[in-house]
Legacy VTK file of the C-alpha trace (Angstrom):
# vtk DataFile Version 3.0
C-alpha trace
ASCII
DATASET POLYDATA
POINTS 119 float
17.379 24.196 20.475
15.372 22.492 17.748
17.172 21.217 14.750
16.163 22.582 11.361
14.622 19.250 10.457
12.405 19.160 13.556
11.388 22.788 13.031
10.385 22.123 9.425
8.470 19.010 10.506
6.538 21.098 13.048
5.733 23.730 10.421
4.487 21.067 8.011
2.518 19.231 10.715
0.938 22.510 11.813
0.014 23.270 8.205
2.072 26.486 8.200
4.357 25.164 5.475
3.485 23.135 2.404
6.110 21.539 0.200
5.578 21.174 -3.550
7.714 19.370 -6.085
8.072 20.493 -9.679
8.479 17.555 -12.057
9.267 17.712 -15.769
6.234 15.789 -17.048
7.998 14.811 -20.277
10.372 12.676 -18.173
7.293 10.825 -16.936
6.019 10.235 -20.461
3.522 13.113 -20.539
3.673 14.941 -23.877
0.158 16.427 -24.130
-1.604 18.726 -21.681
-4.854 20.638 -21.923
-7.244 22.740 -19.909
-10.866 21.681 -20.268
-13.544 24.313 -19.727
-16.696 22.226 -19.240
-20.360 23.192 -18.951
-22.150 20.873 -16.535
-25.748 20.955 -15.331
-25.646 22.839 -11.984
-27.074 19.937 -9.981
-24.396 17.596 -11.335
-21.409 19.911 -10.914
-19.987 18.378 -7.730
-20.416 14.697 -8.657
-19.058 15.326 -12.163
-16.017 17.166 -10.811
-15.338 14.432 -8.256
-15.765 11.695 -10.873
-13.284 13.359 -13.233
-10.826 14.064 -10.407
-10.430 10.315 -9.812
-8.848 9.767 -13.244
-5.062 9.425 -13.309
-4.787 11.883 -16.215
-6.553 14.661 -14.302
-4.128 16.963 -12.472
-6.574 19.609 -11.224
-10.332 20.074 -11.016
-12.231 23.169 -9.857
-15.717 24.618 -9.951
-15.682 28.020 -11.661
-18.010 30.806 -12.717
-18.422 32.406 -16.110
-19.156 30.728 -19.424
-18.100 27.333 -18.001
-18.582 25.994 -14.500
-15.900 23.270 -14.340
-12.181 23.580 -15.077
-10.115 20.419 -15.503
-6.370 20.202 -16.203
-5.419 17.025 -18.039
-2.031 15.425 -18.751
-1.727 12.582 -21.261
1.046 10.591 -22.864
0.223 11.978 -26.328
-2.523 13.671 -28.360
-4.136 10.339 -29.205
-4.492 9.501 -25.504
-5.851 13.007 -24.818
-8.414 12.536 -27.590
-9.411 9.160 -26.146
-9.878 10.749 -22.697
-12.085 13.474 -24.194
-14.094 11.037 -26.282
-14.460 8.069 -23.936
-14.283 9.611 -20.457
-15.703 13.118 -20.776
-17.977 12.100 -23.632
-19.598 9.423 -21.470
-20.662 11.893 -18.762
-24.427 12.501 -18.760
-24.579 16.104 -17.571
-21.911 17.689 -19.796
-23.487 20.046 -22.326
-20.341 21.641 -23.816
-16.560 21.548 -23.584
-13.832 23.901 -24.735
-10.383 22.302 -24.961
-7.318 24.548 -24.650
-4.144 22.566 -25.419
-1.072 23.765 -23.511
1.633 24.331 -26.102
4.483 25.180 -23.721
4.838 25.958 -20.018
6.563 29.134 -18.848
5.832 29.062 -15.107
4.594 26.350 -12.752
4.429 26.161 -8.975
6.156 29.525 -8.754
9.165 28.406 -10.811
9.861 30.411 -13.968
11.211 28.101 -16.653
13.919 28.994 -19.143
12.519 29.756 -22.586
11.970 26.613 -24.630
10.832 28.416 -27.767
LINES 1 120
119 0 1 2 3 4 5 6 7 8 9 10 11 12 13 14 15 16 17 18 19 20 21 22 23 24 25 26 27 28 29 30 31 32 33 34 35 36 37 38 39 40 41 42 43 44 45 46 47 48 49 50 51 52 53 54 55 56 57 58 59 60 61 62 63 64 65 66 67 68 69 70 71 72 73 74 75 76 77 78 79 80 81 82 83 84 85 86 87 88 89 90 91 92 93 94 95 96 97 98 99 100 101 102 103 104 105 106 107 108 109 110 111 112 113 114 115 116 117 118
């Protein structure tokens, strides 16, 4: 009979099971998060998304439809660092025509885990 460990390893190796870890970002020095809804020229969508995804502050990048075509989740040490990322990194991209920044004020649920109220 397989041990639990070996069974879990087989499930992970076979891509039937994926493990995710929830980390309190404040303990890692992250005190500012935002969702960026970016308008990018259609021909530059993929390279722009890939370029942004390489930055350490970027947690998630996805092509979308609607009023914006690129969604980027950003985590920064503070608001000043977030501003610098928006100004220096996003601002330097050639094919960005507009950006809507939605700061995340507090998290209620992440990775399926409902958090106790912090308000």
